[in-house]
Each structure stands twice: as C-alpha cells, then as structure tokens.
C-alpha positions as CSV (number, residue, x, y, z in Angstrom):
1,X,66.3,75.2,148.9
2,X,67.1,73.1,152.0
3,X,70.6,73.1,153.5
4,X,71.7,71.0,156.5
5,X,74.1,73.3,158.2
6,X,75.5,70.7,160.6
7,X,76.3,67.1,159.7
8,X,79.4,65.0,160.5
9,X,81.1,63.0,157.8
10,X,81.7,59.5,159.2
11,X,81.8,57.0,156.4
12,X,81.9,54.1,159.0
13,X,78.3,55.0,159.8
14,X,77.1,56.6,156.6
15,X,79.0,56.5,153.3
16,X,79.1,59.5,151.0
17,X,76.9,57.8,148.4
18,X,74.4,56.8,151.1
19,X,74.4,60.3,152.5
20,X,73.6,61.7,149.0
21,X,70.8,59.1,148.6
22,X,69.3,60.1,152.0
23,X,69.5,63.7,151.1
24,X,67.7,63.1,147.8
25,X,65.0,61.0,149.5
26,X,64.2,63.8,152.0
27,X,64.6,66.8,149.8
28,X,67.9,68.2,151.2
29,X,69.8,70.1,148.5
30,X,73.1,70.7,150.3
31,X,74.9,69.8,153.5
32,X,77.7,71.5,155.4
33,X,80.0,68.7,156.5
34,X,82.0,68.5,159.7
35,X,84.9,66.1,160.4
36,X,83.9,63.2,162.7
37,X,85.2,63.5,166.2
38,X,84.2,60.3,168.0
39,X,84.1,56.6,167.5
40,X,80.9,55.4,165.8
41,X,78.0,55.0,168.2
42,X,74.3,54.4,167.9
43,X,71.1,55.3,169.8
44,X,70.0,51.7,169.8
45,X,67.5,50.6,172.4
46,X,64.9,52.5,174.4
47,X,67.3,53.1,177.3
48,X,69.7,55.3,175.2
49,X,66.8,57.2,173.7
50,X,65.2,57.7,177.1
51,X,68.6,58.9,178.5
52,X,68.7,61.5,175.7
53,X,65.2,62.6,176.5
54,X,65.9,62.9,180.2
55,X,69.0,65.0,179.6
56,X,67.0,67.4,177.4
57,X,64.2,67.6,180.0
58,X,66.6,68.5,182.9
59,X,68.5,71.1,180.8
60,X,65.2,72.8,180.0
61,X,63.4,72.4,183.3
62,X,66.1,72.1,186.0
63,X,69.2,73.5,184.4
64,X,71.8,73.2,187.2
65,X,70.9,69.5,187.6
66,X,70.9,69.2,183.8
67,X,74.4,70.6,183.6
68,X,75.6,68.0,186.0
69,X,74.1,65.3,183.9
70,X,75.5,66.9,180.8
71,X,79.0,66.8,182.3
72,X,78.7,63.1,183.0
73,X,78.7,62.4,179.2
74,X,82.5,62.8,179.1
75,X,84.9,61.1,181.5
76,X,88.2,62.3,183.0
77,X,90.1,60.8,180.1
78,X,88.0,62.6,177.5
79,X,85.8,59.7,176.3
80,X,82.2,60.1,175.4
81,X,80.1,58.1,177.8
82,X,76.6,56.8,177.0
83,X,74.9,54.6,179.6
84,X,78.3,53.3,180.8
85,X,79.7,52.6,177.4
86,X,82.7,54.7,176.4
87,X,83.6,56.0,172.9
88,X,87.0,57.6,172.1
89,X,86.8,61.3,171.2
90,X,89.4,62.2,168.6
91,X,91.7,64.9,169.8
92,X,92.5,66.1,166.2
93,X,89.5,65.7,163.9
94,X,90.7,65.2,160.3
95,X,89.5,67.8,157.9
96,X,90.9,66.0,154.8
97,X,87.9,63.7,154.2
98,X,85.6,66.6,154.4
99,X,87.6,68.7,151.9
100,X,87.8,65.7,149.6
101,X,84.0,65.2,149.7
102,X,83.4,68.9,149.0
103,X,85.8,68.7,146.1
104,X,84.0,65.6,144.7
105,X,80.5,67.1,145.0
106,X,80.8,70.9,145.1
107,X,77.2,71.3,144.2
108,X,76.0,69.2,147.2
109,X,78.5,69.8,150.0
110,X,80.4,72.6,151.7
111,X,82.6,72.1,154.7
112,X,83.4,73.4,158.2
113,X,87.1,73.5,159.2
114,X,87.4,71.7,162.6
115,X,89.9,73.1,165.1
116,X,91.0,72.1,168.6
117,X,93.4,74.6,170.2
118,X,94.0,72.2,173.1
119,X,95.5,69.6,170.8
120,X,98.8,71.4,170.1
121,X,99.9,73.1,167.0
122,X,98.5,76.4,165.7
123,X,94.7,76.4,165.1
124,X,95.0,79.5,162.9
125,X,97.4,77.7,160.6
126,X,94.9,74.8,160.4
127,X,92.2,77.3,159.4
128,X,94.5,79.0,156.8
129,X,95.5,75.7,155.3
130,X,91.9,74.4,154.7
131,X,90.4,77.8,153.9
132,X,92.4,77.7,150.7
133,X,90.2,74.7,149.6
134,X,87.1,75.9,147.7
135,X,83.9,75.2,149.5
136,X,85.2,75.4,153.1
137,X,82.8,78.0,154.5
138,X,83.3,78.2,158.3
139,X,85.1,77.0,161.4
140,X,83.9,74.5,163.9
141,X,85.0,74.1,167.5
142,X,84.0,71.9,170.4
143,X,85.1,73.3,173.8
144,X,83.0,70.8,175.6
145,X,84.3,67.5,174.3
146,X,87.8,68.9,173.8
147,X,87.8,70.4,177.3
148,X,89.2,73.9,176.9
149,X,87.9,77.5,177.7
150,X,86.2,79.4,174.9
151,X,89.0,82.0,175.3
152,X,91.4,79.6,173.6
153,X,89.5,80.4,170.4
154,X,90.4,84.1,170.6
155,X,92.9,84.1,167.7
156,X,90.7,81.8,165.6
157,X,87.8,84.2,166.2
158,X,89.9,87.2,165.2
159,X,90.9,85.4,162.0
160,X,87.3,84.5,161.2
161,X,86.1,88.1,161.7
162,X,88.9,89.4,159.5
163,X,88.1,86.9,156.7
164,X,84.3,86.7,156.9
165,X,84.0,83.1,158.2
166,X,81.4,82.1,160.8
167,X,82.4,80.2,163.9
168,X,80.2,77.2,165.0
169,X,80.7,76.3,168.7
170,X,79.4,73.4,170.8
171,X,79.5,74.8,174.4
172,X,80.4,73.1,177.6
173,X,79.5,74.4,181.1
174,X,82.7,74.4,183.2
175,X,86.2,75.9,183.1
176,X,85.2,78.6,180.7
177,X,84.0,76.1,178.1
178,X,80.5,77.6,178.3
179,X,81.4,81.3,177.9
180,X,78.9,82.3,175.2
181,X,79.4,86.1,175.7
182,X,83.0,86.9,175.2
183,X,83.6,86.2,171.5
184,X,80.4,87.8,170.1
185,X,81.1,90.9,172.3
186,X,84.8,91.2,171.5
187,X,84.3,90.5,167.8
188,X,81.0,92.2,166.8
189,X,81.4,91.4,163.1
190,X,82.0,87.7,163.8
191,X,79.0,85.5,163.1
192,X,78.8,83.0,166.0
193,X,76.6,80.0,165.6
194,X,75.9,77.9,168.8
195,X,75.2,74.3,168.1
196,X,72.2,72.3,169.2
197,X,70.0,75.3,170.1
198,X,72.6,76.5,172.5
199,X,73.0,73.4,174.7
200,X,73.5,73.3,177.7
201,X,72.0,76.7,178.3
202,X,69.0,76.8,175.9
203,X,66.6,79.5,177.1
204,X,69.3,81.4,179.0
205,X,71.4,81.7,175.9
206,X,68.3,82.5,173.8
207,X,67.7,85.5,176.0
208,X,71.2,86.7,175.3
209,X,71.2,85.9,171.6
210,X,67.9,87.7,170.8
211,X,69.5,91.1,171.2
212,X,72.9,90.2,169.6
213,X,72.9,90.7,165.9
214,X,75.9,88.3,165.4
215,X,74.6,85.3,167.4
216,X,72.6,82.4,166.0
217,X,71.7,78.9,166.9
218,X,71.3,75.7,164.9
219,X,68.5,73.3,165.5
220,X,70.5,70.1,165.1
221,X,70.8,66.9,167.1
222,X,68.8,64.2,168.8
223,X,69.5,66.2,172.0
224,X,66.5,68.2,170.8
225,X,62.8,67.5,170.1
226,X,59.9,69.1,168.3
227,X,58.8,71.1,171.4
228,X,62.3,72.5,172.1
229,X,62.7,73.5,168.5
230,X,59.3,75.3,168.5
231,X,60.2,77.2,171.7
232,X,63.6,78.3,170.3
233,X,62.2,79.6,167.0
234,X,59.2,81.2,168.7
235,X,61.5,83.0,171.2
236,X,64.3,84.0,168.9
237,X,62.5,84.4,165.6
238,X,63.2,82.6,162.3
239,X,66.0,84.9,161.4
240,X,68.2,83.5,164.2
241,X,67.7,79.8,163.7
242,X,69.3,77.4,161.2
243,X,68.2,73.9,160.2
244,X,70.8,71.2,160.9
245,X,70.8,67.5,161.9
246,X,74.0,66.5,163.6
247,X,73.8,63.4,161.5
248,X,74.7,60.6,161.2
249,X,74.5,60.5,165.0
250,X,71.1,59.4,166.1
251,X,70.9,56.2,164.0
252,X,69.6,53.3,165.9
253,X,71.7,50.5,164.3
254,X,74.6,50.0,161.9
255,X,73.6,49.9,158.2
256,X,70.5,52.0,158.8
257,X,69.9,54.9,156.5
258,X,70.0,58.3,158.2
259,X,66.5,59.7,158.8
260,X,66.8,63.2,157.4
261,X,63.1,63.6,157.7
262,X,62.9,63.8,161.5
263,X,64.4,67.2,162.3
264,X,63.4,68.6,158.9
265,X,59.8,67.6,159.8
266,X,60.1,69.4,163.2
267,X,61.0,72.6,161.3
268,X,58.4,72.2,158.5
269,X,55.6,71.6,161.0
270,X,56.3,75.0,162.8
271,X,53.6,77.6,162.3
272,X,55.8,79.8,160.1
273,X,55.1,81.9,157.1
274,X,56.7,80.4,154.0
275,X,59.3,83.2,153.9
276,X,60.4,82.5,157.5
277,X,60.5,78.7,156.8
278,X,62.9,79.5,153.9
279,X,65.1,81.5,156.2
280,X,65.4,78.6,158.7
281,X,65.9,75.9,156.1
282,X,68.6,77.6,154.0
283,X,68.8,81.4,153.8
284,X,70.1,82.1,157.2
285,X,73.0,79.7,156.5
286,X,73.7,81.3,153.2
287,X,73.7,84.6,154.9
288,X,76.5,83.7,157.4
289,X,78.6,81.2,155.4
290,X,81.7,82.4,153.7
291,X,80.7,83.0,150.1
C-alpha cells in the first residue's frame, strides 16, 4: 500500500477527479487531504525552481543564512512571496471541502483538520467539530505562515493526546514558531509529525527526533530533493519517516497533471529493505493516524 500523508486539496489547481486519476497512474492508494491555505501558485520557469533549490541548499549547508532566506518567503502582511510575486495566505483554511471529499471517497481519502489559533475563535472547537466527521484522522497547523508561537497550540495538543490524534506542524524559525521541543516533551503520548523533513531545521531537528519516540517527519514538498530525503531516512531510520508530496504545489503550469511519481520515486530508489520501504510508504502513517 502507498499513502500520501500530506497533500492539499485545491480544486483550482487539481480537481478531485484529476487527483484520483494521478493517484491511480502512479500507484498511490490513499491520500490524507489538507485544506488549501494559499492562492494558487506554480513553480513555472527555471528561476522559481532555482530559488527553491537555493533555499534548500542554504538550510542544509548554512542554516542561519538559510533561515533568513526562509523568512523572506512571507511578508509583513502575511503573504507568501515567490521571486517578488505575492500570494494571499488564507487566515482560516476551510475544512469543509476536505471533509466532503473524504465522505465522497472514503476508500481513497482521509483528512487532516486545519487549525489556526491566531485567527480568532477556539481551535479546539474547530477540531471537535470536524473530528465528528468519519475519516478525519489528525490535526494540521502552520505556525510559520500563520505567524504564531507553537505554544499557541498547547490546548490543541492536549486534546490530540487525549483523543489519539496526531499533530502535523509546519515550523517557522522566529517568535517561538520554530519550537519543536515543547509539545513532544509536554505531551509524551502525542504523535508529532513535522512537515517537509523538519524544515527549516532539517539535521538539527533530526538529531532531536531520533531519540524521541513520539516525533516523526514527513518527506513531502518541492522544498526537498532526492539527496535530502536519503539523508533524512539514513539518519532517522525508516520508522520515523512518512511519504508525502505537499501536492498539488510544485506544478509548473495550470492544467498540468500532478506528478506523483517524483517524490514517490525518491523514496522507492532508497537502499531500503522491502519491509522498511513499506513503513515509509504507508505503515508509519497508519500507525500514527487516528483509527
């Protein structure tokens, strides 16, 4: 079995039917959907692809400089910025389309419940509302783009631990948004999954996660490449790493089918025993997702 643990549902970029067709074409059995949180954008042109590669390189090789570059991808008004072009980040991602997709295709999709404690309202109420929907198996948060300290997730983390839901977090690096230690240590039975191989910390976070039984990373996103994925799995072991894509982001132009084969290929080409490959591609996700 192959499960994409991290893909956003944005029908403006990739419709549900097209997503299913892409999954079938590349042998992906199931996907864990996340609400879209930004206006559609594409990695069209060599300049955008080179910028992504440069960010990855500096985060791996010169991390303080890389973190400065990482922070420039959002502006003071909370827009995502890519080579000078701005895309609006949604303050309150809508979980309804994800829940509807899961209800329509329960054999192919499960869902993450997106919360933003900085947006007003009670994030625990949001989790409780959508957790009543069958197939919603975890909670997603983005302290980086939504600009809040990880400590704002404390009540959500307590709820997740009490109810057996994992918490997927995309970290920042300033103002407490990059605190990857506090929640796993305060809630030892909470499964914490750090997005995109632990960006923006990568190896520093891996050193921490290796000895923490409740900390995992996913291998999603065009932020990464084959070599970074290899290093992560080699350092942490297959039992700590989950296959994901961060699709449909990474497409080069509108109307293009999403290339599920790229990141899946990175994983399949790793020098892993078949049992470990199965762990990365599906079993680790099944082990942490709410059953």
